[in-house]
C-alpha positions in Angstrom: -17.0 -164.2 67.1 -14.6 -166.9 66.0 -16.1 -168.8 63.0 -15.1 -168.4 59.3 -17.4 -169.8 56.7 -16.3 -170.3 53.1 -19.1 -171.0 50.7 -20.5 -170.8 47.2 -22.7 -168.0 45.9 -26.1 -169.7 45.4 -29.3 -169.3 47.5 -28.7 -172.5 49.4 -25.2 -171.3 50.5 -26.6 -167.9 51.6 -29.3 -169.8 53.7 -26.6 -171.8 55.5 -24.6 -168.6 56.1 -27.6 -167.1 57.7 -28.1 -170.1 59.9 -24.5 -170.0 61.1 -24.7 -166.2 61.7 -27.8 -166.8 63.9 -25.4 -168.2 66.6 -23.7 -164.8 66.8 -20.3 -166.5 66.2 -19.7 -165.8 62.5 -16.7 -163.5 62.2 -16.0 -163.6 58.5 -17.7 -164.9 55.3 -15.7 -165.8 52.2 -17.9 -166.3 49.1 -16.6 -168.1 46.0 -18.4 -166.8 42.9 -19.7 -170.0 41.4 -21.1 -170.9 38.0 -24.3 -169.3 36.8 -27.4 -170.6 38.5 -29.0 -170.9 35.1 -26.3 -172.4 32.8 -26.7 -172.5 29.0 -27.0 -175.9 27.4 -24.4 -177.0 24.9 -25.4 -176.1 21.3 -24.7 -179.6 20.1 -27.7 -181.0 22.2 -30.9 -181.9 20.5 -33.9 -179.7 21.0 -35.5 -182.2 23.4 -32.4 -182.3 25.5 -32.0 -178.6 25.5 -35.6 -178.3 26.8 -34.9 -180.8 29.6 -31.7 -179.0 30.5 -33.4 -175.6 30.7 -36.3 -177.1 32.7 -34.0 -178.8 35.1 -31.9 -175.7 36.0 -34.8 -173.3 35.9 -36.6 -175.5 38.4 -33.5 -175.6 40.6 -33.5 -171.8 40.7 -37.2 -171.6 41.3 -37.2 -174.1 44.1 -34.2 -172.6 45.8 -35.9 -169.2 45.8 -39.0 -170.8 47.3 -37.2 -172.7 50.0 -34.4 -170.3 50.9 -35.7 -166.9 49.9 -33.9 -164.2 48.1 -30.1 -164.1 48.0 -29.4 -162.4 51.3 -26.1 -162.6 53.2 -25.5 -162.0 56.9 -24.2 -158.6 58.1 -20.6 -159.7 58.7 -17.4 -158.9 56.9 -17.4 -160.5 53.5 -14.7 -161.3 51.0 -15.8 -162.3 47.5 -13.3 -164.4 45.5 -13.0 -166.3 42.3 -12.0 -170.0 42.1 -8.4 -169.0 41.4 -8.4 -166.7 44.5 -9.8 -169.3 46.9 -6.5 -170.3 48.3 -4.9 -166.9 48.1 -2.8 -165.2 50.8 -5.8 -162.9 51.5 -8.0 -165.8 52.4 -5.2 -167.5 54.4 -4.8 -164.3 56.4 -8.5 -164.2 57.2 -8.4 -167.8 58.3 -5.4 -167.2 60.6 -6.9 -164.0 62.1 -10.6 -164.9 62.5 -11.2 -168.7 62.5 -10.3 -169.2 66.2 -12.8 -171.9 66.9 -14.2 -173.2 63.6 -13.5 -173.2 59.9 -16.5 -174.4 57.9 -16.9 -174.7 54.1 -19.8 -175.5 51.9 -20.1 -175.4 48.1 -16.6 -174.1 47.3 -13.8 -175.7 45.4 -10.9 -177.6 47.0 -9.0 -175.9 49.8 -5.2 -176.4 49.9 -3.3 -177.8 52.9 -1.5 -174.5 53.3 -4.8 -172.8 54.0 -6.1 -175.7 56.1 -3.0 -175.6 58.3 -3.9 -172.0 59.4 -7.3 -173.3 60.6 -8.3 -174.1 64.2 -8.9 -177.5 65.8 -12.4 -177.8 64.3 -12.3 -177.7 60.5 -15.4 -179.0 58.7 -16.9 -179.3 55.3 -20.7 -179.3 54.8 -21.2 -181.8 51.9 -24.4 -182.1 49.9 -24.5 -185.9 50.0 -24.4 -188.9 52.3 -20.8 -190.1 52.6 -19.4 -192.6 51.7 -22.1 -193.6 49.3 -22.4 -190.2 47.6 -19.1 -188.3 47.8 -17.9 -185.8 45.2 -20.1 -183.7 42.9 -23.8 -183.3 42.1 -24.6 -185.7 44.9 -28.2 -184.5 45.4 -29.0 -185.6 41.9 -27.4 -189.1 41.8 -29.5 -190.7 44.6 -32.7 -190.1 42.6 -31.1 -191.1 39.4 -30.0 -194.4 41.1 -33.6 -194.8 42.3 -32.9 -194.4 46.0 -34.2 -191.0 46.9 -34.1 -191.9 50.6 -30.3 -191.6 50.3 -30.5 -187.9 49.7 -28.9 -186.1 52.6 -26.0 -184.0 54.0 -22.7 -184.8 55.7 -20.6 -182.6 57.9 -17.1 -184.1 57.9 -13.6 -183.1 58.8 -12.1 -180.8 56.3 -9.1 -182.3 54.4 -7.3 -181.7 51.1 -8.7 -185.0 49.9 -12.2 -184.7 48.5 -14.9 -185.7 51.0 -12.5 -188.0 52.8 -12.5 -186.6 56.3 -14.1 -188.4 59.2 -17.9 -187.9 59.6 -19.0 -185.5 62.3 -22.8 -185.3 61.6 -25.3 -186.4 59.0 -29.0 -185.8 58.2 -31.3 -187.2 55.5 -34.0 -185.4 53.6 -37.6 -186.1 54.7 -39.6 -187.8 52.0 -42.7 -185.8 51.3 -45.2 -187.0 48.8 -45.3 -184.9 45.7 -41.8 -183.6 46.1 -39.7 -183.2 43.0 -35.9 -183.8 42.8 -35.1 -180.2 43.6 -37.6 -180.1 46.5 -36.0 -183.2 47.9 -32.5 -181.6 47.7 -33.7 -178.4 49.2 -35.2 -180.2 52.2 -31.8 -181.9 52.9 -30.2 -178.4 53.1 -33.0 -177.2 55.4 -32.4 -180.2 57.7 -28.6 -179.5 58.0 -29.5 -175.9 58.5 -31.5 -176.8 61.6 -28.6 -178.8 63.0 -25.7 -176.5 62.2 -26.3 -173.8 64.9 -26.1 -176.5 67.6 -23.0 -178.0 66.1 -21.4 -174.5 65.8 -22.1 -173.8 69.5 -20.7 -177.2 70.4 -17.5 -176.4 68.6 -17.3 -172.9 70.2 -17.5 -174.7 73.6 -14.7 -177.1 72.5 -16.9 -180.1 72.6 -15.2 -183.5 72.3 -16.9 -184.7 69.1 -17.3 -188.3 68.4 -16.4 -189.0 64.7 -16.8 -191.9 62.3 -14.1 -192.8 59.8 -15.3 -194.1 56.5 -15.5 -197.9 56.7 -15.6 -198.3 52.9 -14.4 -196.3 49.9 -18.0 -195.7 48.9 -18.5 -193.9 45.6 -16.9 -190.7 44.4 -19.0 -189.0 41.8 -17.2 -186.7 39.4 -18.8 -183.7 37.8 -17.8 -185.0 34.4 -20.0 -188.1 34.9 -23.2 -186.0 34.7 -24.7 -185.6 31.3 -28.0 -184.0 30.1 -29.0 -187.4 28.9 -29.5 -188.4 32.6 -32.4 -186.1 32.8 -34.6 -188.3 30.6 -35.0 -190.8 33.5 -35.9 -188.1 36.0 -38.4 -186.1 33.9 -39.6 -188.4 31.1 -39.6 -191.9 32.7 -40.6 -190.9 36.2 -42.2 -187.4 35.6 -40.1 -186.0 38.4 -42.0 -188.2 40.9 -39.3 -190.5 42.1 -40.1 -189.8 45.8 -43.7 -190.9 45.2 -42.4 -194.1 43.5 -40.3 -194.9 46.5 -43.2 -194.2 49.0 -45.4 -196.4 46.8 -43.0 -199.3 47.3 -42.0 -199.4 43.6 -38.3 -199.0 44.3 -35.9 -200.7 46.8 -36.1 -200.3 50.5 -32.4 -199.7 51.3 -32.3 -197.6 54.5 -29.5 -195.0 55.0 -27.3 -195.5 58.1 -26.4 -192.0 59.3 -24.1 -190.7 62.0 -25.2 -188.0 64.3 -24.0 -186.1 67.4 -27.5 -185.8 68.7 -31.0 -187.0 68.0 
């Protein structure tokens, strides 16, 4: 076993951990304890916005539980860390000792160069968005808000200290299923990359010579501070959480994502 996976603590992260473990190559799991899955709205918000906020995040929790099951982690050695401990000497030591073939991250905060330098040849991040159009944070929300749900997807890219800047290794898009809500659309994207990751992991274990694609444009880097509860009005009030249906009905644009893949 020669793969170390660093991830967040939500159901989608546990699902991806299980998919990687299914290869038999996961040697260590490092879990960063992330923010509450059901955050509390700011007291300054109006009642209507508080209601939208609570609905949005309760739906995220419900849908993740439906799509990914209970929060269940693989039976491998696990280190639980806070954000401040993510780049600690304990984590660096685990990377040095156990990540012989692949270091993979998903849903954790930024990893320092000192840590990355201890990693193997293959160092990847699994990003919840299509790069370069949707880099940064909350990038399964912004495509629907920008009325292009077809741009909801996942990117596996080289892991660097710069946010979502590494060359693309593999991408997938979420299937568009009539009746899907924003959170269903996001969950399907995670399921899609979960199907592909075992094959990608095995290719890395076998020291496959991966083709890669550098970003040909700066794209868009979405910051977490850009998101406001006010954005929820468009999703839930104007479109009744049926933006996928609006796209399938031809009411939105027809921009097609251009994705990069190692295999079909």
